[in-house]
C-alpha positions as a LaTeX table, in Angstrom:
\begin{tabular}{lrrr}
\hline
Residue & $x$ (\AA) & $y$ (\AA) & $z$ (\AA) \\
\hline
Met1 & 26.20 & 122.40 & 125.86 \\
Pro2 & 28.85 & 122.73 & 128.35 \\
Ile3 & 32.25 & 121.07 & 127.98 \\
Gln4 & 32.16 & 119.30 & 131.19 \\
Ala5 & 29.15 & 116.87 & 129.96 \\
Gln6 & 30.08 & 116.77 & 126.32 \\
Ser7 & 31.49 & 113.05 & 127.34 \\
Pro8 & 31.13 & 110.82 & 130.46 \\
Asp9 & 31.98 & 107.96 & 128.33 \\
Lys10 & 34.83 & 109.02 & 127.51 \\
Phe11 & 35.93 & 108.64 & 130.82 \\
Ser12 & 34.16 & 105.19 & 132.22 \\
Thr13 & 35.62 & 102.34 & 131.87 \\
Ala14 & 33.05 & 100.06 & 133.71 \\
His15 & 31.53 & 98.76 & 130.72 \\
Leu16 & 35.16 & 97.34 & 129.19 \\
Lys17 & 35.53 & 94.85 & 132.47 \\
Ala18 & 32.30 & 92.87 & 131.34 \\
Asp19 & 34.45 & 91.19 & 127.96 \\
Leu20 & 37.38 & 92.71 & 128.86 \\
Lys21 & 39.65 & 89.46 & 127.51 \\
Gly22 & 37.73 & 89.27 & 124.18 \\
Arg23 & 38.52 & 93.07 & 124.34 \\
Ser24 & 42.29 & 92.34 & 125.04 \\
Val25 & 42.56 & 89.87 & 122.26 \\
Arg26 & 40.51 & 91.54 & 119.24 \\
Gly27 & 42.44 & 94.45 & 120.10 \\
Gly28 & 45.66 & 92.31 & 119.99 \\
Leu29 & 45.18 & 91.31 & 116.07 \\
Leu30 & 43.73 & 94.46 & 115.20 \\
Thr31 & 46.78 & 96.07 & 115.96 \\
Leu32 & 49.03 & 92.81 & 115.03 \\
Thr33 & 47.44 & 93.69 & 111.72 \\
Ser34 & 47.76 & 97.35 & 111.97 \\
Gln35 & 51.47 & 96.80 & 112.52 \\
Gly36 & 51.83 & 94.83 & 109.83 \\
Ala37 & 50.63 & 97.51 & 107.35 \\
Gln38 & 53.29 & 99.80 & 108.91 \\
Phe39 & 55.42 & 97.30 & 108.93 \\
Leu40 & 55.25 & 96.75 & 104.78 \\
Leu41 & 54.85 & 100.88 & 104.51 \\
Gln42 & 58.34 & 101.50 & 106.91 \\
Ser43 & 59.84 & 98.42 & 105.06 \\
Thr44 & 59.00 & 100.38 & 101.98 \\
Ser45 & 60.72 & 103.61 & 102.83 \\
Thr46 & 63.92 & 101.56 & 104.59 \\
Val47 & 64.80 & 100.13 & 101.15 \\
Val48 & 63.99 & 103.30 & 98.52 \\
Leu49 & 65.70 & 105.47 & 101.22 \\
Ala50 & 68.97 & 103.43 & 101.91 \\
Arg51 & 69.48 & 103.42 & 97.86 \\
Val52 & 68.82 & 106.72 & 97.59 \\
Leu53 & 70.78 & 108.30 & 100.41 \\
Val54 & 74.38 & 107.58 & 101.54 \\
Pro55 & 75.38 & 106.40 & 105.16 \\
Ala56 & 76.44 & 109.85 & 106.47 \\
Asp57 & 72.93 & 111.25 & 105.42 \\
Phe58 & 71.17 & 108.72 & 107.89 \\
Gly59 & 74.40 & 109.21 & 110.73 \\
Leu60 & 73.64 & 113.07 & 110.62 \\
Val61 & 70.20 & 112.53 & 111.87 \\
Ala62 & 71.27 & 110.38 & 114.26 \\
Met63 & 73.27 & 112.49 & 115.71 \\
Val64 & 69.91 & 114.64 & 116.17 \\
Ile65 & 67.62 & 111.69 & 117.32 \\
Ala66 & 69.87 & 110.68 & 119.22 \\
Ile67 & 69.74 & 113.30 & 121.47 \\
Thr68 & 65.82 & 114.19 & 120.81 \\
Gly69 & 64.98 & 110.95 & 121.10 \\
Val70 & 66.45 & 111.37 & 125.56 \\
Ala71 & 63.30 & 113.77 & 125.70 \\
Gln72 & 61.12 & 111.79 & 123.75 \\
Gly73 & 60.67 & 109.79 & 126.70 \\
Phe74 & 59.93 & 112.36 & 129.86 \\
Ala75 & 58.09 & 114.65 & 126.87 \\
Asp76 & 54.01 & 113.36 & 127.91 \\
Leu77 & 55.44 & 113.26 & 131.77 \\
Gly78 & 54.81 & 109.77 & 132.02 \\
Leu79 & 50.76 & 111.13 & 132.18 \\
Ser80 & 49.28 & 109.49 & 129.15 \\
Glu81 & 49.71 & 106.29 & 131.55 \\
Ala82 & 48.56 & 108.35 & 134.76 \\
Thr83 & 45.29 & 108.39 & 132.37 \\
Ile84 & 44.91 & 104.57 & 131.27 \\
Gln85 & 45.67 & 103.02 & 134.23 \\
Arg86 & 43.67 & 105.70 & 136.33 \\
Glu87 & 40.47 & 103.63 & 137.69 \\
Gln88 & 38.07 & 107.03 & 137.80 \\
Ile89 & 39.24 & 109.84 & 136.49 \\
Ser90 & 37.13 & 112.92 & 135.00 \\
His91 & 37.24 & 115.84 & 131.98 \\
Gly92 & 38.54 & 118.26 & 134.82 \\
Gln93 & 41.51 & 116.44 & 135.29 \\
Val94 & 42.06 & 115.30 & 131.60 \\
Ser95 & 41.90 & 118.92 & 130.79 \\
Thr96 & 44.65 & 120.16 & 133.26 \\
Leu97 & 47.21 & 117.04 & 132.35 \\
Phe98 & 46.11 & 118.20 & 128.65 \\
Trp99 & 47.38 & 122.05 & 129.45 \\
Leu100 & 50.71 & 120.22 & 131.23 \\
Asn101 & 51.50 & 118.57 & 128.71 \\
Leu102 & 51.55 & 121.35 & 126.07 \\
Gly103 & 53.59 & 123.09 & 128.19 \\
Val104 & 56.43 & 120.72 & 128.57 \\
Gly105 & 56.36 & 120.28 & 124.51 \\
Leu106 & 56.68 & 123.91 & 124.37 \\
Met107 & 59.78 & 124.11 & 127.24 \\
Leu108 & 61.53 & 121.30 & 125.59 \\
Met109 & 60.99 & 122.50 & 121.76 \\
Met110 & 62.95 & 125.93 & 122.88 \\
Val111 & 65.36 & 123.83 & 125.00 \\
Thr112 & 65.98 & 121.63 & 121.94 \\
Ile113 & 66.51 & 125.31 & 119.36 \\
Ala114 & 68.73 & 126.50 & 122.48 \\
Leu115 & 71.14 & 123.24 & 122.45 \\
Ala116 & 71.59 & 123.35 & 117.96 \\
Pro117 & 74.73 & 125.01 & 118.52 \\
Thr118 & 76.19 & 123.14 & 120.90 \\
Leu119 & 75.48 & 119.39 & 119.40 \\
Ala120 & 76.93 & 121.45 & 116.29 \\
Val121 & 80.31 & 121.89 & 118.13 \\
Phe122 & 79.65 & 118.64 & 119.92 \\
Tyr123 & 80.10 & 116.36 & 116.84 \\
Arg124 & 81.64 & 119.12 & 114.73 \\
Glu125 & 79.13 & 119.11 & 112.19 \\
Pro126 & 77.66 & 122.76 & 111.36 \\
Arg127 & 74.17 & 121.23 & 109.51 \\
Leu128 & 73.21 & 119.80 & 112.44 \\
Arg129 & 71.60 & 123.21 & 113.71 \\
Gly130 & 68.84 & 123.62 & 110.74 \\
Ile131 & 68.23 & 119.62 & 111.41 \\
Thr132 & 67.79 & 120.14 & 115.43 \\
Ala133 & 65.56 & 122.92 & 114.79 \\
Leu134 & 63.34 & 121.33 & 112.71 \\
Val135 & 63.27 & 117.74 & 114.86 \\
Ser136 & 62.05 & 120.11 & 117.42 \\
Leu137 & 58.49 & 121.02 & 116.44 \\
Thr138 & 57.90 & 117.21 & 117.23 \\
Phe139 & 57.80 & 117.98 & 120.97 \\
Val140 & 55.04 & 120.43 & 120.31 \\
Ile141 & 52.84 & 118.08 & 118.15 \\
Gly142 & 53.81 & 115.25 & 120.77 \\
Gly143 & 52.13 & 117.51 & 123.37 \\
Leu144 & 48.98 & 118.22 & 121.58 \\
Arg145 & 48.32 & 114.49 & 121.45 \\
Val146 & 49.00 & 112.61 & 124.12 \\
Gln147 & 46.00 & 112.70 & 126.20 \\
His148 & 43.91 & 112.00 & 123.04 \\
Asp149 & 45.76 & 109.22 & 122.45 \\
Ala150 & 45.31 & 108.01 & 126.03 \\
Leu151 & 41.58 & 108.58 & 125.96 \\
Leu152 & 41.13 & 106.45 & 122.46 \\
Lys153 & 43.90 & 103.69 & 124.74 \\
Arg154 & 41.92 & 103.93 & 127.56 \\
Gln155 & 38.79 & 103.10 & 125.73 \\
Met156 & 40.68 & 100.36 & 124.33 \\
Arg157 & 39.50 & 101.40 & 120.94 \\
Phe158 & 42.11 & 99.70 & 119.12 \\
Leu159 & 40.37 & 99.62 & 115.61 \\
Ser160 & 40.89 & 103.55 & 115.39 \\
Leu161 & 44.97 & 103.74 & 116.64 \\
Ala162 & 44.85 & 101.18 & 113.57 \\
Ile163 & 43.45 & 103.34 & 111.25 \\
Arg164 & 45.49 & 106.20 & 112.24 \\
Asp165 & 48.80 & 104.85 & 112.36 \\
Val166 & 48.55 & 102.91 & 109.27 \\
Ala167 & 46.98 & 106.21 & 107.45 \\
Ser168 & 49.78 & 108.52 & 109.39 \\
Asn169 & 53.10 & 106.50 & 108.18 \\
Ala170 & 51.70 & 106.06 & 104.68 \\
Leu171 & 51.55 & 109.62 & 104.38 \\
Ala172 & 54.82 & 110.40 & 106.17 \\
Val173 & 57.03 & 107.59 & 104.37 \\
Thr174 & 55.17 & 108.31 & 100.74 \\
Thr175 & 56.56 & 112.46 & 101.40 \\
Gly176 & 59.86 & 111.57 & 103.17 \\
Ile177 & 60.61 & 109.27 & 99.87 \\
Val178 & 59.48 & 111.89 & 97.15 \\
Met179 & 61.63 & 114.73 & 98.85 \\
Ala180 & 64.66 & 112.09 & 98.91 \\
Glu181 & 64.27 & 111.39 & 95.62 \\
Arg182 & 64.12 & 115.04 & 95.03 \\
Gly183 & 67.76 & 115.66 & 96.33 \\
Ala184 & 66.40 & 116.94 & 99.90 \\
Gly185 & 69.43 & 114.66 & 101.40 \\
Tyr186 & 68.83 & 114.33 & 105.13 \\
Trp187 & 65.99 & 116.63 & 105.12 \\
Ala188 & 63.59 & 113.60 & 103.78 \\
Leu189 & 65.06 & 112.20 & 106.83 \\
Ala190 & 64.23 & 115.06 & 109.27 \\
Ala191 & 60.85 & 115.60 & 107.66 \\
Leu192 & 59.33 & 112.42 & 108.17 \\
Pro193 & 59.16 & 111.89 & 111.91 \\
Leu194 & 57.32 & 115.31 & 111.84 \\
Val195 & 54.36 & 114.49 & 109.22 \\
Leu196 & 54.26 & 111.13 & 111.26 \\
Asn197 & 53.56 & 113.19 & 114.61 \\
Ser198 & 51.50 & 116.07 & 112.00 \\
Thr199 & 49.20 & 113.58 & 111.22 \\
Gln200 & 48.48 & 111.27 & 114.27 \\
Met201 & 48.07 & 114.13 & 116.21 \\
Ala202 & 45.01 & 115.58 & 113.87 \\
Leu203 & 43.62 & 112.04 & 113.68 \\
Ser204 & 43.23 & 111.47 & 117.15 \\
Trp205 & 41.42 & 115.04 & 118.24 \\
Ser206 & 39.14 & 113.87 & 115.45 \\
Met207 & 38.84 & 110.38 & 116.58 \\
Ala208 & 38.72 & 110.84 & 120.12 \\
Arg209 & 35.96 & 113.63 & 119.54 \\
Trp210 & 37.35 & 115.31 & 123.50 \\
Ile211 & 38.00 & 118.96 & 123.49 \\
Pro212 & 40.03 & 119.60 & 126.60 \\
Gly213 & 38.73 & 122.27 & 128.77 \\
Leu214 & 40.83 & 125.42 & 131.02 \\
Pro215 & 43.57 & 124.34 & 133.56 \\
Arg216 & 41.97 & 124.15 & 137.06 \\
Arg217 & 43.64 & 124.16 & 139.99 \\
Asp218 & 40.82 & 122.20 & 142.17 \\
Ala219 & 41.20 & 119.43 & 139.79 \\
His220 & 43.37 & 117.27 & 141.99 \\
Val221 & 45.75 & 115.88 & 139.48 \\
Gly222 & 48.75 & 115.82 & 141.89 \\
Glu223 & 48.59 & 111.90 & 142.83 \\
Leu224 & 48.22 & 111.83 & 138.44 \\
Val225 & 51.37 & 113.92 & 138.31 \\
Arg226 & 52.97 & 111.89 & 141.01 \\
Phe227 & 52.32 & 108.61 & 139.43 \\
Gly228 & 53.09 & 109.96 & 135.89 \\
Ser229 & 56.75 & 111.32 & 137.01 \\
Gly230 & 57.73 & 107.91 & 137.96 \\
Val231 & 57.11 & 106.83 & 134.49 \\
Ala232 & 58.52 & 109.78 & 132.77 \\
Gly233 & 61.45 & 109.27 & 134.86 \\
Ser234 & 62.42 & 105.50 & 133.67 \\
Tyr235 & 61.53 & 106.36 & 130.44 \\
Leu236 & 63.93 & 109.26 & 130.49 \\
Ile237 & 66.80 & 107.32 & 131.66 \\
Thr238 & 65.38 & 104.29 & 129.34 \\
Asn239 & 65.55 & 106.39 & 126.46 \\
Val240 & 69.52 & 107.58 & 127.79 \\
Asn241 & 70.70 & 104.13 & 128.21 \\
Arg242 & 69.12 & 103.32 & 123.83 \\
Ser243 & 70.59 & 106.82 & 123.03 \\
Ala244 & 73.77 & 106.88 & 124.22 \\
Asp245 & 75.63 & 104.02 & 121.86 \\
Asn246 & 74.43 & 106.10 & 119.14 \\
Val247 & 76.00 & 109.63 & 120.82 \\
Leu248 & 79.43 & 107.78 & 121.47 \\
Val249 & 79.57 & 106.71 & 118.16 \\
Gly250 & 78.99 & 109.72 & 116.85 \\
Trp251 & 81.58 & 111.63 & 118.21 \\
Tyr252 & 83.90 & 109.48 & 118.64 \\
Trp253 & 83.28 & 108.28 & 114.94 \\
Gly254 & 81.47 & 110.38 & 112.83 \\
Ala255 & 78.51 & 110.60 & 110.84 \\
Gly256 & 79.70 & 107.67 & 108.07 \\
Pro257 & 80.20 & 104.66 & 111.16 \\
Leu258 & 77.01 & 105.90 & 113.03 \\
Gly259 & 74.84 & 105.70 & 109.78 \\
Leu260 & 75.88 & 101.91 & 109.51 \\
Tyr261 & 75.50 & 101.20 & 113.11 \\
Ser262 & 71.94 & 103.40 & 113.82 \\
Arg263 & 70.93 & 101.69 & 109.99 \\
Ala264 & 71.56 & 97.79 & 111.36 \\
Tyr265 & 69.80 & 99.18 & 114.93 \\
Asn266 & 66.66 & 100.86 & 113.48 \\
Leu267 & 66.72 & 97.52 & 111.05 \\
Leu268 & 66.33 & 95.28 & 113.80 \\
Met269 & 63.99 & 97.77 & 115.76 \\
Leu270 & 61.87 & 97.84 & 112.76 \\
Pro271 & 60.05 & 94.16 & 113.12 \\
Phe272 & 60.36 & 94.44 & 117.22 \\
Arg273 & 58.09 & 97.22 & 117.61 \\
Gln274 & 55.93 & 95.72 & 114.90 \\
Phe275 & 54.79 & 93.32 & 117.98 \\
Ile276 & 56.19 & 94.85 & 121.13 \\
Phe277 & 54.13 & 98.21 & 120.70 \\
Pro278 & 50.99 & 96.97 & 120.20 \\
Ala279 & 51.28 & 94.58 & 122.83 \\
Ser280 & 52.41 & 97.19 & 124.83 \\
Ser281 & 48.78 & 99.09 & 124.44 \\
Val282 & 46.95 & 96.01 & 124.82 \\
Ala283 & 48.82 & 94.81 & 128.17 \\
Val284 & 48.85 & 98.06 & 129.82 \\
Ser285 & 45.00 & 98.55 & 129.04 \\
Ala286 & 44.12 & 95.51 & 129.93 \\
Phe287 & 46.81 & 94.50 & 133.37 \\
Ser288 & 45.53 & 97.60 & 134.89 \\
Lys289 & 42.21 & 96.36 & 135.25 \\
Met290 & 43.62 & 93.28 & 137.30 \\
His291 & 45.98 & 94.16 & 139.13 \\
Ser292 & 43.88 & 93.56 & 142.18 \\
Asp293 & 43.60 & 90.06 & 141.57 \\
Pro294 & 47.41 & 88.82 & 141.95 \\
Glu295 & 46.93 & 85.06 & 140.53 \\
Arg296 & 44.94 & 86.73 & 137.61 \\
Phe297 & 47.24 & 89.08 & 136.72 \\
Ala298 & 50.49 & 86.55 & 136.61 \\
Arg299 & 48.42 & 84.34 & 134.39 \\
Tyr300 & 47.26 & 86.58 & 132.00 \\
Tyr301 & 50.89 & 88.03 & 131.67 \\
Leu302 & 53.14 & 84.33 & 131.26 \\
Arg303 & 50.00 & 84.41 & 128.44 \\
Ala304 & 50.69 & 87.13 & 126.58 \\
Val305 & 54.77 & 86.66 & 127.06 \\
Asn306 & 54.44 & 83.07 & 126.42 \\
Leu307 & 52.90 & 84.78 & 123.10 \\
Val308 & 55.53 & 87.16 & 122.39 \\
Met309 & 58.07 & 85.54 & 122.63 \\
Trp310 & 56.45 & 82.77 & 120.23 \\
Ile311 & 56.19 & 86.00 & 117.71 \\
Gly312 & 59.56 & 87.34 & 118.25 \\
Ala313 & 61.26 & 83.46 & 118.66 \\
Pro314 & 61.52 & 82.69 & 115.00 \\
Ile315 & 62.02 & 86.63 & 113.58 \\
Phe316 & 65.08 & 87.26 & 116.02 \\
Gly317 & 66.37 & 84.05 & 115.05 \\
Phe318 & 66.22 & 83.97 & 111.60 \\
Leu319 & 67.22 & 88.12 & 111.64 \\
Phe320 & 70.14 & 86.50 & 113.53 \\
Val321 & 70.75 & 83.42 & 110.41 \\
Ala322 & 70.22 & 85.65 & 107.96 \\
Ala323 & 71.74 & 89.21 & 108.80 \\
Glu324 & 73.96 & 89.73 & 105.30 \\
Pro325 & 71.77 & 88.89 & 102.83 \\
Leu326 & 69.26 & 90.54 & 104.45 \\
Ile327 & 71.19 & 93.94 & 104.68 \\
Val328 & 72.60 & 94.08 & 100.59 \\
Leu329 & 68.82 & 92.64 & 100.11 \\
Thr330 & 66.93 & 96.13 & 101.62 \\
Leu331 & 69.76 & 98.39 & 101.81 \\
Gly332 & 72.23 & 98.05 & 99.20 \\
Ser333 & 75.72 & 96.41 & 99.25 \\
Lys334 & 77.08 & 99.91 & 100.54 \\
Trp335 & 75.43 & 98.86 & 104.10 \\
Arg336 & 77.09 & 95.18 & 103.98 \\
Glu337 & 79.23 & 96.55 & 106.81 \\
Ala338 & 76.43 & 96.88 & 108.94 \\
Ala339 & 75.83 & 93.21 & 108.78 \\
Pro340 & 77.55 & 91.80 & 111.87 \\
Val341 & 76.68 & 94.71 & 113.54 \\
Phe342 & 73.13 & 94.03 & 113.11 \\
Gln343 & 73.85 & 90.08 & 114.02 \\
Ile344 & 75.23 & 91.00 & 117.15 \\
Leu345 & 72.38 & 92.90 & 118.28 \\
Ala346 & 69.89 & 90.73 & 117.40 \\
Val347 & 71.68 & 88.38 & 120.20 \\
Ser348 & 69.93 & 90.17 & 123.00 \\
Ala349 & 66.29 & 91.18 & 120.73 \\
Leu350 & 64.34 & 88.77 & 122.83 \\
Gly351 & 65.64 & 89.66 & 126.56 \\
Gln352 & 64.23 & 93.53 & 125.02 \\
Val353 & 61.03 & 91.56 & 124.77 \\
Leu354 & 60.89 & 90.14 & 128.06 \\
Leu355 & 62.44 & 93.30 & 129.02 \\
Glu356 & 59.73 & 95.40 & 127.83 \\
Ser357 & 57.36 & 93.16 & 129.30 \\
Ser358 & 58.02 & 93.68 & 132.76 \\
Ile359 & 57.64 & 97.46 & 132.47 \\
Trp360 & 54.20 & 96.67 & 131.34 \\
Ser361 & 53.83 & 95.03 & 134.49 \\
Leu362 & 55.61 & 97.01 & 136.73 \\
Val363 & 53.39 & 100.59 & 135.18 \\
Ser364 & 49.83 & 98.28 & 135.03 \\
Arg365 & 50.80 & 97.95 & 139.26 \\
Gly366 & 51.24 & 101.54 & 139.62 \\
Arg367 & 54.55 & 101.20 & 140.51 \\
Thr368 & 56.54 & 104.11 & 139.13 \\
Lys369 & 59.00 & 104.77 & 141.76 \\
Arg370 & 60.12 & 100.79 & 141.21 \\
Leu371 & 60.53 & 101.71 & 137.76 \\
Leu372 & 62.71 & 104.62 & 137.97 \\
Lys373 & 64.95 & 102.77 & 140.45 \\
Leu374 & 65.82 & 99.87 & 137.89 \\
Ser375 & 66.06 & 102.59 & 135.47 \\
Leu376 & 68.79 & 104.35 & 137.43 \\
Val377 & 70.76 & 101.04 & 138.29 \\
Met378 & 70.40 & 100.09 & 134.87 \\
Ser379 & 71.42 & 103.41 & 132.96 \\
Pro380 & 75.39 & 103.57 & 134.10 \\
Ile381 & 75.96 & 99.86 & 133.80 \\
Met382 & 74.80 & 99.91 & 129.89 \\
Ile383 & 76.63 & 103.27 & 129.23 \\
Gly384 & 79.57 & 101.75 & 130.88 \\
Ser385 & 79.22 & 99.04 & 128.78 \\
Phe386 & 78.98 & 100.89 & 125.14 \\
Ala387 & 82.19 & 103.35 & 125.90 \\
Phe388 & 83.84 & 99.99 & 126.97 \\
Gly389 & 83.63 & 99.00 & 123.60 \\
Leu390 & 84.14 & 102.34 & 121.71 \\
Pro391 & 87.68 & 101.61 & 120.53 \\
Phe392 & 86.53 & 98.45 & 119.32 \\
Gly393 & 84.61 & 99.73 & 116.20 \\
Ile394 & 80.40 & 100.13 & 115.67 \\
Lys395 & 80.71 & 96.45 & 116.45 \\
Gly396 & 82.83 & 96.67 & 119.63 \\
Val397 & 80.13 & 98.92 & 120.80 \\
Ala398 & 76.85 & 96.11 & 119.87 \\
Leu399 & 78.86 & 93.37 & 121.21 \\
Ser400 & 79.58 & 95.05 & 124.92 \\
Gly401 & 76.06 & 96.20 & 125.53 \\
Ser402 & 74.60 & 92.77 & 124.41 \\
Leu403 & 76.74 & 90.75 & 126.33 \\
Val404 & 75.75 & 92.53 & 129.60 \\
Phe405 & 72.69 & 93.31 & 129.00 \\
Val406 & 71.74 & 89.11 & 128.55 \\
Ala407 & 73.95 & 89.01 & 131.33 \\
Val408 & 71.91 & 91.03 & 134.12 \\
Leu409 & 68.94 & 90.25 & 132.32 \\
Pro410 & 67.43 & 87.89 & 135.47 \\
Trp411 & 68.41 & 90.29 & 138.19 \\
Leu412 & 66.03 & 92.80 & 136.19 \\
Leu413 & 63.20 & 90.34 & 136.26 \\
Arg414 & 63.84 & 89.55 & 139.40 \\
Phe415 & 63.46 & 93.15 & 141.02 \\
Thr416 & 60.03 & 93.51 & 138.69 \\
Phe417 & 58.47 & 90.90 & 139.72 \\
Arg418 & 58.20 & 91.63 & 143.48 \\
Glu419 & 54.91 & 92.11 & 145.40 \\
Thr420 & 53.61 & 89.50 & 142.66 \\
Asn421 & 52.74 & 86.36 & 142.25 \\
Leu422 & 55.49 & 85.67 & 139.27 \\
Thr423 & 58.42 & 84.17 & 139.76 \\
Leu424 & 61.81 & 83.43 & 137.00 \\
Arg425 & 60.83 & 80.03 & 137.65 \\
Arg426 & 56.55 & 80.86 & 136.33 \\
Leu427 & 58.54 & 83.36 & 133.32 \\
Gly428 & 61.43 & 80.33 & 132.24 \\
Ala429 & 58.25 & 77.51 & 131.89 \\
Ala430 & 56.30 & 80.19 & 129.77 \\
Ile431 & 59.00 & 80.52 & 127.96 \\
Val432 & 60.77 & 77.69 & 127.43 \\
Cys433 & 59.56 & 75.86 & 124.52 \\
Pro434 & 59.65 & 79.44 & 122.22 \\
Thr435 & 62.38 & 79.25 & 123.19 \\
Met436 & 64.14 & 76.16 & 122.76 \\
Val437 & 62.31 & 75.88 & 119.33 \\
Gly438 & 64.49 & 78.94 & 118.49 \\
Leu439 & 67.71 & 78.27 & 119.24 \\
Ala440 & 67.22 & 74.56 & 117.66 \\
Ser441 & 65.82 & 76.09 & 113.98 \\
Val442 & 68.77 & 78.47 & 114.72 \\
Trp443 & 71.48 & 75.57 & 114.65 \\
Leu444 & 69.61 & 74.14 & 111.74 \\
Ala445 & 69.64 & 77.02 & 109.57 \\
Glu446 & 73.31 & 77.73 & 110.59 \\
Phe447 & 73.91 & 74.35 & 109.54 \\
Ala448 & 72.41 & 74.14 & 106.44 \\
Leu449 & 73.96 & 77.63 & 105.02 \\
His450 & 77.37 & 75.84 & 105.94 \\
Leu451 & 76.50 & 73.14 & 103.96 \\
Leu452 & 75.05 & 74.81 & 100.97 \\
Ala453 & 78.10 & 77.54 & 101.05 \\
Ser454 & 76.43 & 79.55 & 98.47 \\
Gln455 & 77.31 & 83.27 & 97.95 \\
Arg456 & 73.72 & 84.04 & 95.84 \\
Ile457 & 71.76 & 86.29 & 98.47 \\
Phe458 & 68.13 & 84.56 & 97.63 \\
Ser459 & 69.39 & 81.36 & 98.19 \\
Glu460 & 70.79 & 82.09 & 101.38 \\
Leu461 & 67.90 & 83.49 & 102.69 \\
Leu462 & 65.20 & 80.70 & 101.07 \\
Val463 & 67.43 & 77.97 & 102.88 \\
Ala464 & 67.21 & 79.74 & 106.12 \\
Ala465 & 63.23 & 80.09 & 105.42 \\
Leu466 & 62.56 & 76.44 & 104.70 \\
Ser467 & 65.25 & 74.79 & 107.62 \\
Phe468 & 63.15 & 77.41 & 110.40 \\
Gly469 & 60.35 & 76.14 & 108.57 \\
Ala470 & 61.66 & 72.28 & 108.54 \\
Ala471 & 62.33 & 72.91 & 112.56 \\
Tyr472 & 58.88 & 74.65 & 113.42 \\
Ala473 & 57.38 & 71.76 & 111.87 \\
Val474 & 58.97 & 68.64 & 112.95 \\
Ser475 & 58.88 & 70.73 & 116.70 \\
Met476 & 54.90 & 70.30 & 116.62 \\
Leu477 & 55.42 & 66.93 & 117.20 \\
Ile478 & 56.86 & 67.45 & 120.24 \\
Pro479 & 53.53 & 67.27 & 122.85 \\
Pro480 & 54.30 & 70.48 & 125.27 \\
Ile481 & 54.66 & 72.58 & 122.16 \\
Arg482 & 51.50 & 71.10 & 120.48 \\
Gln483 & 49.76 & 71.80 & 123.84 \\
Glu484 & 50.46 & 75.48 & 124.01 \\
Ile485 & 49.15 & 75.74 & 120.36 \\
Leu486 & 45.72 & 74.17 & 120.70 \\
Ser487 & 46.35 & 76.35 & 124.22 \\
Val488 & 46.20 & 79.85 & 121.90 \\
Lys489 & 43.36 & 78.71 & 119.75 \\
Thr490 & 41.31 & 77.89 & 122.29 \\
Leu491 & 41.89 & 81.63 & 123.40 \\
Val492 & 41.33 & 82.78 & 119.68 \\
Glu493 & 37.76 & 80.68 & 119.05 \\
Pro494 & 34.95 & 81.48 & 122.05 \\
Phe495 & 35.53 & 85.19 & 120.48 \\
Gly496 & 34.84 & 84.13 & 117.23 \\
Leu497 & 37.35 & 86.36 & 115.93 \\
Leu498 & 38.05 & 84.34 & 112.65 \\
Lys499 & 34.25 & 85.53 & 111.52 \\
Arg500 & 34.76 & 88.76 & 112.44 \\
Leu501 & 37.57 & 89.45 & 110.10 \\
Ala502 & 36.50 & 86.93 & 107.13 \\
\hline
\end{tabular}
């Protein structure tokens, strides 16, 4: 049978619209369950590796990741989003995009290897040559899986994606821990993403059951590439912003302080990724199918933001209050200096949630040029804020970056809401309850910890947790909050999700 005729249903999404809301909710729950399992795996990895290795080991790998991470956002050329967002797409088009992705992956691998000596000189660290060469392989592996991942997301096959992610994380974490325990040092950290990406690639191919054909000149992928280039350009610049602080800290202060800074940031991002990344997968897939109805799009967007804020507010509020005991408990006492950085970064975490949600809006509506423009404006502002705080140490970098980001966030959101029925007023109404309850919980927990004045880790964590629990329990007595919780319940019940999960 010809390859062209092997799987026409892999590219059609018409059958998904009949139960789009149900698929989105079920997909969200499946993905959150998957992220919960991944959170446990990654937390185990963080706890074990932080005790076996030293901050300088993490700093060495962070020096390389800070550079290669910039290119990761550009590696797929935004063609994954192009495949997901496109209403009609063919086997020939996806095949051509596949070969484009692989070509870019090979190019980035060679460029990264060529840059290895330069990185070693820039950071004054010769060990970076070998680390850079190993990490560069992830670009080729990523190129091989981009379109298979996109097809799974396009078909909203969230169960397959969940199984893939949990299995690949389990293997990667196990490999990293075994290598570290056997004395591999920083090589254990460098090998972990390589194992993760390799396993995800193999499983994506197996699950998508799609074999790319040869690239074709008549595939008409020009529009897809133009769409993707806007996404890729904005992601590239966004990654520059996210990596700039690590690059500056590593260059100015060295591997040890960078290890502390990067661990604080990555520990905070661990819960962030557990619900933002899966929410992004579900949201972009669902929003792409309703952008022609502005009011329906706005309602779904606000409901999604309300949900992620209810999840994020207590998480980041608790992390802010319990920063030091959590750092000491999870990483060990040698990481205590990372606690203030962790706490400062937590201040802007909810703002990051809102910014991510606005990116869903732009990508799903095909407004990639606006996304690129937004990234171009933000890049010098954020890099400048990190550079300003650099002489004041890692705490200065974190504080300066967080304050500047919070200050410009309203403008960022207003810019992304253009040509939609969304406004800052409507967004404020959607997030006011979770935000206020989160702030009240932080105040109560801080007050309780001040009264306790205990230096015992478990006592501090218990008091903080009980304070948050009490604040959220009392908030249930307030009608608007109770109504929002009931609205979430009505969102779930019609689809029999509890029965499906029982």
